[in-house]
Backbone atoms as SQL, in Angstrom:
CREATE TABLE atoms (id INTEGER PRIMARY KEY, chain TEXT, resi INTEGER, resn TEXT, atom TEXT, x REAL, y REAL, z REAL);
INSERT INTO atoms VALUES
  (1, 'A', 1, 'MET', 'N', 117.959, 115.352, 106.773),
  (2, 'A', 1, 'MET', 'CA', 117.028, 116.443, 106.596),
  (3, 'A', 1, 'MET', 'C', 115.627, 115.932, 106.928),
  (4, 'A', 2, 'ARG', 'N', 114.873, 116.721, 107.663),
  (5, 'A', 2, 'ARG', 'CA', 113.495, 116.375, 108.014),
  (6, 'A', 2, 'ARG', 'C', 112.544, 117.399, 107.399),
  (7, 'A', 3, 'VAL', 'N', 111.423, 116.895, 106.852),
  (8, 'A', 3, 'VAL', 'CA', 110.391, 117.762, 106.303),
  (9, 'A', 3, 'VAL', 'C', 109.024, 117.217, 106.707),
  (10, 'A', 4, 'THR', 'N', 108.022, 118.079, 106.676),
  (11, 'A', 4, 'THR', 'CA', 106.654, 117.667, 106.951),
  (12, 'A', 4, 'THR', 'C', 105.846, 117.823, 105.678),
  (13, 'A', 5, 'VAL', 'N', 105.081, 116.792, 105.324),
  (14, 'A', 5, 'VAL', 'CA', 104.262, 116.795, 104.111),
  (15, 'A', 5, 'VAL', 'C', 102.861, 116.310, 104.466),
  (16, 'A', 6, 'LEU', 'N', 101.973, 116.276, 103.479),
  (17, 'A', 6, 'LEU', 'CA', 100.623, 115.767, 103.685),
  (18, 'A', 6, 'LEU', 'C', 100.414, 114.474, 102.920),
  (19, 'A', 7, 'SER', 'N', 99.728, 113.544, 103.546),
  (20, 'A', 7, 'SER', 'CA', 99.262, 112.334, 102.887),
  (21, 'A', 7, 'SER', 'C', 97.854, 112.094, 103.377),
  (22, 'A', 8, 'ARG', 'N', 96.915, 112.084, 102.459),
  (23, 'A', 8, 'ARG', 'CA', 95.505, 111.893, 102.815),
  (24, 'A', 8, 'ARG', 'C', 95.062, 112.886, 103.877),
  (25, 'A', 9, 'LYS', 'N', 95.474, 114.136, 103.689),
  (26, 'A', 9, 'LYS', 'CA', 95.136, 115.261, 104.570),
  (27, 'A', 9, 'LYS', 'C', 95.686, 115.104, 105.994),
  (28, 'A', 10, 'THR', 'N', 96.698, 114.286, 106.154),
  (29, 'A', 10, 'THR', 'CA', 97.342, 114.081, 107.449),
  (30, 'A', 10, 'THR', 'C', 98.802, 114.490, 107.341),
  (31, 'A', 11, 'SER', 'N', 99.292, 115.273, 108.294),
  (32, 'A', 11, 'SER', 'CA', 100.706, 115.658, 108.312),
  (33, 'A', 11, 'SER', 'C', 101.558, 114.455, 108.677),
  (34, 'A', 12, 'ILE', 'N', 102.603, 114.247, 107.911),
  (35, 'A', 12, 'ILE', 'CA', 103.557, 113.180, 108.214),
  (36, 'A', 12, 'ILE', 'C', 104.958, 113.756, 108.157),
  (37, 'A', 13, 'HIS', 'N', 105.831, 113.185, 108.964),
  (38, 'A', 13, 'HIS', 'CA', 107.204, 113.660, 109.078),
  (39, 'A', 13, 'HIS', 'C', 108.135, 112.723, 108.307),
  (40, 'A', 14, 'ILE', 'N', 108.906, 113.314, 107.421),
  (41, 'A', 14, 'ILE', 'CA', 109.811, 112.547, 106.563),
  (42, 'A', 14, 'ILE', 'C', 111.254, 112.841, 106.941),
  (43, 'A', 15, 'LEU', 'N', 112.031, 111.794, 107.013),
  (44, 'A', 15, 'LEU', 'CA', 113.472, 111.897, 107.187),
  (45, 'A', 15, 'LEU', 'C', 114.116, 111.474, 105.875),
  (46, 'A', 16, 'VAL', 'N', 114.891, 112.351, 105.261),
  (47, 'A', 16, 'VAL', 'CA', 115.647, 111.998, 104.069),
  (48, 'A', 16, 'VAL', 'C', 117.001, 111.505, 104.551),
  (49, 'A', 17, 'ASP', 'N', 117.266, 110.220, 104.317),
  (50, 'A', 17, 'ASP', 'CA', 118.495, 109.601, 104.802),
  (51, 'A', 17, 'ASP', 'C', 119.122, 108.802, 103.668),
  (52, 'A', 18, 'LEU', 'N', 120.160, 109.347, 103.077),
  (53, 'A', 18, 'LEU', 'CA', 120.781, 108.711, 101.921),
  (54, 'A', 18, 'LEU', 'C', 121.594, 107.481, 102.274),
  (55, 'A', 19, 'ARG', 'N', 121.766, 107.209, 103.573),
  (56, 'A', 19, 'ARG', 'CA', 122.433, 105.969, 103.974),
  (57, 'A', 19, 'ARG', 'C', 121.469, 104.794, 103.928),
  (58, 'A', 20, 'SER', 'N', 120.184, 105.078, 103.911),
  (59, 'A', 20, 'SER', 'CA', 119.177, 104.029, 103.818),
  (60, 'A', 20, 'SER', 'C', 119.008, 103.634, 102.357),
  (61, 'A', 21, 'THR', 'N', 118.964, 102.351, 102.093),
  (62, 'A', 21, 'THR', 'CA', 118.807, 101.896, 100.709),
  (63, 'A', 21, 'THR', 'C', 117.356, 101.880, 100.273),
  (64, 'A', 22, 'HIS', 'N', 116.420, 101.810, 101.219),
  (65, 'A', 22, 'HIS', 'CA', 115.002, 101.679, 100.895),
  (66, 'A', 22, 'HIS', 'C', 114.189, 102.865, 101.411),
  (67, 'A', 23, 'ASN', 'N', 112.975, 102.984, 100.876),
  (68, 'A', 23, 'ASN', 'CA', 111.980, 103.912, 101.399),
  (69, 'A', 23, 'ASN', 'C', 111.182, 103.148, 102.443),
  (70, 'A', 24, 'LEU', 'N', 111.007, 103.722, 103.616),
  (71, 'A', 24, 'LEU', 'CA', 110.391, 103.022, 104.735),
  (72, 'A', 24, 'LEU', 'C', 109.220, 103.816, 105.293),
  (73, 'A', 25, 'LEU', 'N', 108.153, 103.128, 105.669),
  (74, 'A', 25, 'LEU', 'CA', 106.982, 103.746, 106.276),
  (75, 'A', 25, 'LEU', 'C', 106.692, 103.032, 107.587),
  (76, 'A', 26, 'ASP', 'N', 106.501, 103.810, 108.637),
  (77, 'A', 26, 'ASP', 'CA', 106.198, 103.239, 109.949),
  (78, 'A', 26, 'ASP', 'C', 104.847, 102.524, 109.901),
  (79, 'A', 27, 'ILE', 'N', 104.781, 101.343, 110.497),
  (80, 'A', 27, 'ILE', 'CA', 103.575, 100.524, 110.443),
  (81, 'A', 27, 'ILE', 'C', 102.369, 101.211, 111.095),
  (82, 'A', 28, 'ALA', 'N', 102.591, 101.952, 112.181),
  (83, 'A', 28, 'ALA', 'CA', 101.489, 102.660, 112.841),
  (84, 'A', 28, 'ALA', 'C', 100.923, 103.745, 111.938),
  (85, 'A', 29, 'VAL', 'N', 101.784, 104.423, 111.193),
  (86, 'A', 29, 'VAL', 'CA', 101.343, 105.462, 110.262),
  (87, 'A', 29, 'VAL', 'C', 100.584, 104.828, 109.100),
  (88, 'A', 30, 'ALA', 'N', 101.078, 103.694, 108.608),
  (89, 'A', 30, 'ALA', 'CA', 100.385, 102.987, 107.521),
  (90, 'A', 30, 'ALA', 'C', 98.964, 102.617, 107.937),
  (91, 'A', 31, 'LYS', 'N', 98.805, 102.137, 109.167),
  (92, 'A', 31, 'LYS', 'CA', 97.472, 101.784, 109.668),
  (93, 'A', 31, 'LYS', 'C', 96.607, 103.028, 109.813),
  (94, 'A', 32, 'LYS', 'N', 97.175, 104.105, 110.352),
  (95, 'A', 32, 'LYS', 'CA', 96.442, 105.353, 110.555),
  (96, 'A', 32, 'LYS', 'C', 95.930, 105.923, 109.228),
  (97, 'A', 33, 'LEU', 'N', 96.751, 105.806, 108.175),
  (98, 'A', 33, 'LEU', 'CA', 96.389, 106.340, 106.869),
  (99, 'A', 33, 'LEU', 'C', 95.541, 105.364, 106.050),
  (100, 'A', 34, 'GLY', 'N', 95.363, 104.147, 106.537),
  (101, 'A', 34, 'GLY', 'CA', 94.574, 103.151, 105.815),
  (102, 'A', 34, 'GLY', 'C', 95.254, 102.636, 104.563),
  (103, 'A', 35, 'CYS', 'N', 96.570, 102.550, 104.602),
  (104, 'A', 35, 'CYS', 'CA', 97.331, 102.074, 103.442),
  (105, 'A', 35, 'CYS', 'C', 97.045, 100.592, 103.184),
  (106, 'A', 36, 'ARG', 'N', 96.999, 100.245, 101.905),
  (107, 'A', 36, 'ARG', 'CA', 96.882, 98.839, 101.534),
  (108, 'A', 36, 'ARG', 'C', 98.290, 98.264, 101.478),
  (109, 'A', 37, 'VAL', 'N', 98.520, 97.242, 102.286),
  (110, 'A', 37, 'VAL', 'CA', 99.847, 96.636, 102.325),
  (111, 'A', 37, 'VAL', 'C', 99.782, 95.233, 101.739),
  (112, 'A', 38, 'LYS', 'N', 100.910, 94.819, 101.203),
  (113, 'A', 38, 'LYS', 'CA', 101.027, 93.510, 100.570),
  (114, 'A', 38, 'LYS', 'C', 102.159, 92.751, 101.250),
  (115, 'A', 39, 'ALA', 'N', 101.901, 91.487, 101.583),
  (116, 'A', 39, 'ALA', 'CA', 102.939, 90.647, 102.189),
  (117, 'A', 39, 'ALA', 'C', 104.025, 90.352, 101.153),
  (118, 'A', 40, 'ILE', 'N', 105.276, 90.361, 101.625),
  (119, 'A', 40, 'ILE', 'CA', 106.420, 90.051, 100.760),
  (120, 'A', 40, 'ILE', 'C', 107.305, 89.021, 101.461),
  (121, 'A', 41, 'GLN', 'N', 108.256, 88.485, 100.743),
  (122, 'A', 41, 'GLN', 'CA', 109.262, 87.620, 101.355),
  (123, 'A', 41, 'GLN', 'C', 110.030, 88.460, 102.366),
  (124, 'A', 42, 'PRO', 'N', 110.319, 87.925, 103.547),
  (125, 'A', 42, 'PRO', 'CA', 111.039, 88.708, 104.559),
  (126, 'A', 42, 'PRO', 'C', 112.354, 89.277, 104.016),
  (127, 'A', 43, 'GLN', 'N', 112.565, 90.552, 104.283),
  (128, 'A', 43, 'GLN', 'CA', 113.796, 91.226, 103.890),
  (129, 'A', 43, 'GLN', 'C', 114.396, 91.894, 105.112),
  (130, 'A', 44, 'ALA', 'N', 115.695, 91.729, 105.290),
  (131, 'A', 44, 'ALA', 'CA', 116.386, 92.376, 106.403),
  (132, 'A', 44, 'ALA', 'C', 116.706, 93.809, 106.007),
  (133, 'A', 45, 'ILE', 'N', 116.290, 94.753, 106.843),
  (134, 'A', 45, 'ILE', 'CA', 116.540, 96.171, 106.614),
  (135, 'A', 45, 'ILE', 'C', 117.453, 96.662, 107.732),
  (136, 'A', 46, 'THR', 'N', 118.550, 97.316, 107.367),
  (137, 'A', 46, 'THR', 'CA', 119.440, 97.895, 108.363),
  (138, 'A', 46, 'THR', 'C', 119.065, 99.350, 108.559),
  (139, 'A', 47, 'MET', 'N', 118.774, 99.707, 109.802),
  (140, 'A', 47, 'MET', 'CA', 118.379, 101.063, 110.130),
  (141, 'A', 47, 'MET', 'C', 119.618, 101.942, 110.303),
  (142, 'A', 48, 'VAL', 'N', 119.397, 103.249, 110.356),
  (143, 'A', 48, 'VAL', 'CA', 120.485, 104.219, 110.489),
  (144, 'A', 48, 'VAL', 'C', 121.335, 103.930, 111.722),
  (145, 'A', 49, 'ASP', 'N', 120.691, 103.514, 112.815),
  (146, 'A', 49, 'ASP', 'CA', 121.420, 103.254, 114.058),
  (147, 'A', 49, 'ASP', 'C', 122.103, 101.885, 114.084),
  (148, 'A', 50, 'GLY', 'N', 122.007, 101.134, 112.971),
  (149, 'A', 50, 'GLY', 'CA', 122.663, 99.842, 112.877),
  (150, 'A', 50, 'GLY', 'C', 121.770, 98.657, 113.226),
  (151, 'A', 51, 'ASN', 'N', 120.602, 98.912, 113.815),
  (152, 'A', 51, 'ASN', 'CA', 119.678, 97.823, 114.120),
  (153, 'A', 51, 'ASN', 'C', 119.132, 97.223, 112.831),
  (154, 'A', 52, 'ARG', 'N', 118.921, 95.893, 112.876),
  (155, 'A', 52, 'ARG', 'CA', 118.358, 95.210, 111.713),
  (156, 'A', 52, 'ARG', 'C', 116.933, 94.781, 112.036),
  (157, 'A', 53, 'LEU', 'N', 116.031, 95.057, 111.106),
  (158, 'A', 53, 'LEU', 'CA', 114.630, 94.693, 111.256),
  (159, 'A', 53, 'LEU', 'C', 114.211, 93.805, 110.094),
  (160, 'A', 54, 'GLN', 'N', 113.241, 92.949, 110.342),
  (161, 'A', 54, 'GLN', 'CA', 112.669, 92.138, 109.273),
  (162, 'A', 54, 'GLN', 'C', 111.487, 92.891, 108.680),
  (163, 'A', 55, 'CYS', 'N', 111.508, 93.117, 107.398),
  (164, 'A', 55, 'CYS', 'CA', 110.398, 93.764, 106.708),
  (165, 'A', 55, 'CYS', 'C', 109.552, 92.670, 106.070),
  (166, 'A', 56, 'LEU', 'N', 108.253, 92.667, 106.380),
  (167, 'A', 56, 'LEU', 'CA', 107.345, 91.638, 105.888),
  (168, 'A', 56, 'LEU', 'C', 106.282, 92.178, 104.933),
  (169, 'A', 57, 'TYR', 'N', 106.189, 93.524, 104.825),
  (170, 'A', 57, 'TYR', 'CA', 105.127, 94.134, 104.020),
  (171, 'A', 57, 'TYR', 'C', 105.641, 95.318, 103.215),
  (172, 'A', 58, 'VAL', 'N', 104.933, 95.612, 102.131),
  (173, 'A', 58, 'VAL', 'CA', 105.226, 96.769, 101.294),
  (174, 'A', 58, 'VAL', 'C', 103.902, 97.455, 100.962),
  (175, 'A', 59, 'CYS', 'N', 103.966, 98.752, 100.791),
  (176, 'A', 59, 'CYS', 'CA', 102.820, 99.538, 100.318),
  (177, 'A', 59, 'CYS', 'C', 103.216, 100.068, 98.946),
  (178, 'A', 60, 'LYS', 'N', 102.555, 99.588, 97.920),
  (179, 'A', 60, 'LYS', 'CA', 102.846, 100.026, 96.549),
  (180, 'A', 60, 'LYS', 'C', 102.061, 101.294, 96.253),
  (181, 'A', 61, 'GLY', 'N', 102.697, 102.254, 95.625),
  (182, 'A', 61, 'GLY', 'CA', 102.021, 103.466, 95.189),
  (183, 'A', 61, 'GLY', 'C', 101.588, 104.404, 96.298),
  (184, 'A', 62, 'PHE', 'N', 102.364, 104.456, 97.385),
  (185, 'A', 62, 'PHE', 'CA', 102.069, 105.411, 98.460),
  (186, 'A', 62, 'PHE', 'C', 102.219, 106.821, 97.904),
  (187, 'A', 63, 'HIS', 'N', 101.250, 107.686, 98.177),
  (188, 'A', 63, 'HIS', 'CA', 101.326, 109.043, 97.632),
  (189, 'A', 63, 'HIS', 'C', 101.292, 110.091, 98.740),
  (190, 'A', 64, 'TRP', 'N', 101.982, 111.195, 98.480),
  (191, 'A', 64, 'TRP', 'CA', 102.055, 112.297, 99.423),
  (192, 'A', 64, 'TRP', 'C', 102.235, 113.592, 98.649),
  (193, 'A', 65, 'ASP', 'N', 101.829, 114.692, 99.290),
  (194, 'A', 65, 'ASP', 'CA', 101.846, 116.006, 98.650),
  (195, 'A', 65, 'ASP', 'C', 102.894, 116.896, 99.297),
  (196, 'A', 66, 'ILE', 'N', 103.639, 117.597, 98.443),
  (197, 'A', 66, 'ILE', 'CA', 104.565, 118.598, 98.927),
  (198, 'A', 66, 'ILE', 'C', 104.578, 119.740, 97.912),
  (199, 'A', 67, 'HIS', 'N', 104.286, 120.939, 98.377),
  (200, 'A', 67, 'HIS', 'CA', 104.251, 122.131, 97.522),
  (201, 'A', 67, 'HIS', 'C', 103.391, 121.907, 96.274),
  (202, 'A', 68, 'SER', 'N', 102.190, 121.404, 96.466),
  (203, 'A', 68, 'SER', 'CA', 101.215, 121.173, 95.397),
  (204, 'A', 68, 'SER', 'C', 101.632, 120.092, 94.399),
  (205, 'A', 69, 'GLU', 'N', 102.657, 119.345, 94.701),
  (206, 'A', 69, 'GLU', 'CA', 103.083, 118.231, 93.853),
  (207, 'A', 69, 'GLU', 'C', 102.698, 116.930, 94.539),
  (208, 'A', 70, 'VAL', 'N', 102.161, 115.987, 93.772),
  (209, 'A', 70, 'VAL', 'CA', 101.842, 114.668, 94.309),
  (210, 'A', 70, 'VAL', 'C', 102.957, 113.716, 93.894),
  (211, 'A', 71, 'LEU', 'N', 103.580, 113.095, 94.881),
  (212, 'A', 71, 'LEU', 'CA', 104.660, 112.145, 94.631),
  (213, 'A', 71, 'LEU', 'C', 104.179, 110.751, 95.008),
  (214, 'A', 72, 'ILE', 'N', 104.559, 109.769, 94.210),
  (215, 'A', 72, 'ILE', 'CA', 104.127, 108.389, 94.424),
  (216, 'A', 72, 'ILE', 'C', 105.360, 107.496, 94.472),
  (217, 'A', 73, 'LEU', 'N', 105.407, 106.622, 95.480),
  (218, 'A', 73, 'LEU', 'CA', 106.522, 105.696, 95.590),
  (219, 'A', 73, 'LEU', 'C', 106.111, 104.454, 96.365),
  (220, 'A', 74, 'ASP', 'N', 106.898, 103.406, 96.230),
  (221, 'A', 74, 'ASP', 'CA', 106.696, 102.186, 96.999),
  (222, 'A', 74, 'ASP', 'C', 107.484, 102.304, 98.293),
  (223, 'A', 75, 'VAL', 'N', 106.887, 101.867, 99.403),
  (224, 'A', 75, 'VAL', 'CA', 107.552, 101.949, 100.701),
  (225, 'A', 75, 'VAL', 'C', 107.464, 100.609, 101.418),
  (226, 'A', 76, 'MET', 'N', 108.552, 100.253, 102.079),
  (227, 'A', 76, 'MET', 'CA', 108.586, 99.060, 102.917),
  (228, 'A', 76, 'MET', 'C', 107.968, 99.442, 104.262),
  (229, 'A', 77, 'ILE', 'N', 107.199, 98.538, 104.853),
  (230, 'A', 77, 'ILE', 'CA', 106.514, 98.810, 106.106),
  (231, 'A', 77, 'ILE', 'C', 107.330, 98.222, 107.262),
  (232, 'A', 78, 'ILE', 'N', 107.696, 99.083, 108.222),
  (233, 'A', 78, 'ILE', 'CA', 108.483, 98.651, 109.380),
  (234, 'A', 78, 'ILE', 'C', 107.993, 99.374, 110.633),
  (235, 'A', 79, 'PRO', 'N', 108.285, 98.847, 111.796),
  (236, 'A', 79, 'PRO', 'CA', 107.999, 99.580, 113.042),
  (237, 'A', 79, 'PRO', 'C', 109.178, 100.481, 113.393),
  (238, 'A', 80, 'SER', 'N', 109.156, 101.734, 112.916),
  (239, 'A', 80, 'SER', 'CA', 110.315, 102.605, 113.163),
  (240, 'A', 80, 'SER', 'C', 110.164, 103.375, 114.459),
  (241, 'A', 81, 'GLY', 'N', 109.009, 103.996, 114.677),
  (242, 'A', 81, 'GLY', 'CA', 108.774, 104.736, 115.905),
  (243, 'A', 81, 'GLY', 'C', 109.440, 106.092, 115.970),
  (244, 'A', 82, 'SER', 'N', 110.519, 106.313, 115.217),
  (245, 'A', 82, 'SER', 'CA', 111.238, 107.582, 115.323),
  (246, 'A', 82, 'SER', 'C', 110.767, 108.626, 114.314),
  (247, 'A', 83, 'CYS', 'N', 110.294, 108.196, 113.164),
  (248, 'A', 83, 'CYS', 'CA', 109.736, 109.118, 112.179),
  (249, 'A', 83, 'CYS', 'C', 108.715, 108.360, 111.344),
  (250, 'A', 84, 'ASP', 'N', 107.906, 109.087, 110.605),
  (251, 'A', 84, 'ASP', 'CA', 106.834, 108.454, 109.843),
  (252, 'A', 84, 'ASP', 'C', 107.342, 107.771, 108.581),
  (253, 'A', 85, 'ILE', 'N', 108.198, 108.465, 107.844),
  (254, 'A', 85, 'ILE', 'CA', 108.743, 107.930, 106.597),
  (255, 'A', 85, 'ILE', 'C', 110.240, 108.206, 106.547),
  (256, 'A', 86, 'VAL', 'N', 110.984, 107.252, 106.009),
  (257, 'A', 86, 'VAL', 'CA', 112.393, 107.460, 105.687),
  (258, 'A', 86, 'VAL', 'C', 112.509, 107.339, 104.175),
  (259, 'A', 87, 'LEU', 'N', 113.002, 108.397, 103.548),
  (260, 'A', 87, 'LEU', 'CA', 113.287, 108.345, 102.116),
  (261, 'A', 87, 'LEU', 'C', 114.770, 108.075, 101.961),
  (262, 'A', 88, 'GLY', 'N', 115.083, 106.986, 101.291),
  (263, 'A', 88, 'GLY', 'CA', 116.472, 106.593, 101.137),
  (264, 'A', 88, 'GLY', 'C', 116.970, 106.758, 99.714),
  (265, 'A', 89, 'PHE', 'N', 118.039, 106.067, 99.425),
  (266, 'A', 89, 'PHE', 'CA', 118.683, 106.142, 98.118),
  (267, 'A', 89, 'PHE', 'C', 117.723, 105.716, 97.011),
  (268, 'A', 90, 'GLN', 'N', 116.833, 104.785, 97.316),
  (269, 'A', 90, 'GLN', 'CA', 115.837, 104.320, 96.354),
  (270, 'A', 90, 'GLN', 'C', 115.013, 105.507, 95.818),
  (271, 'A', 91, 'TRP', 'N', 114.601, 106.402, 96.697),
  (272, 'A', 91, 'TRP', 'CA', 113.842, 107.591, 96.280),
  (273, 'A', 91, 'TRP', 'C', 114.731, 108.569, 95.523),
  (274, 'A', 92, 'LEU', 'N', 115.921, 108.824, 96.047),
  (275, 'A', 92, 'LEU', 'CA', 116.807, 109.785, 95.428),
  (276, 'A', 92, 'LEU', 'C', 117.169, 109.367, 94.007),
  (277, 'A', 93, 'SER', 'N', 117.326, 108.078, 93.766),
  (278, 'A', 93, 'SER', 'CA', 117.690, 107.611, 92.430),
  (279, 'A', 93, 'SER', 'C', 116.575, 107.875, 91.418),
  (280, 'A', 94, 'GLN', 'N', 115.325, 108.047, 91.885),
  (281, 'A', 94, 'GLN', 'CA', 114.210, 108.376, 90.994),
  (282, 'A', 94, 'GLN', 'C', 114.206, 109.866, 90.639),
  (283, 'A', 95, 'VAL', 'N', 114.842, 110.684, 91.473),
  (284, 'A', 95, 'VAL', 'CA', 114.837, 112.127, 91.281),
  (285, 'A', 95, 'VAL', 'C', 115.776, 112.525, 90.149),
  (286, 'A', 96, 'GLY', 'N', 116.916, 111.856, 90.039),
  (287, 'A', 96, 'GLY', 'CA', 117.876, 112.204, 89.000),
  (288, 'A', 96, 'GLY', 'C', 119.183, 111.486, 89.219),
  (289, 'A', 97, 'ILE', 'N', 120.195, 111.918, 88.531),
  (290, 'A', 97, 'ILE', 'CA', 121.518, 111.308, 88.608),
  (291, 'A', 97, 'ILE', 'C', 122.126, 111.569, 89.980),
  (292, 'A', 98, 'VAL', 'N', 122.664, 110.509, 90.600),
  (293, 'A', 98, 'VAL', 'CA', 123.279, 110.618, 91.909),
  (294, 'A', 98, 'VAL', 'C', 124.773, 110.377, 91.761),
  (295, 'A', 99, 'LYS', 'N', 125.581, 111.329, 92.221),
  (296, 'A', 99, 'LYS', 'CA', 127.036, 111.176, 92.122),
  (297, 'A', 99, 'LYS', 'C', 127.645, 111.156, 93.504);
């Protein structure tokens, strides 16, 4: 499922992908929005298409607006190129019980 939301008055495109274990933010979008990123120990992230990327940064407390609600989450920073944000199982588990 794809949706468009606002972050810092900028439209961003979100892909909800429950096969992804992490929340991911494209590095170009992070730079455009002026996100503060923190270096982390390298983590291998498997993308939907099966490609593996090394994640070296995280943005803690990334916030975005949807229907007048402000949502805050931590996102791993990667060069995705295909969408701005991927919300994975990590996000869904914060919403409620997942069966």
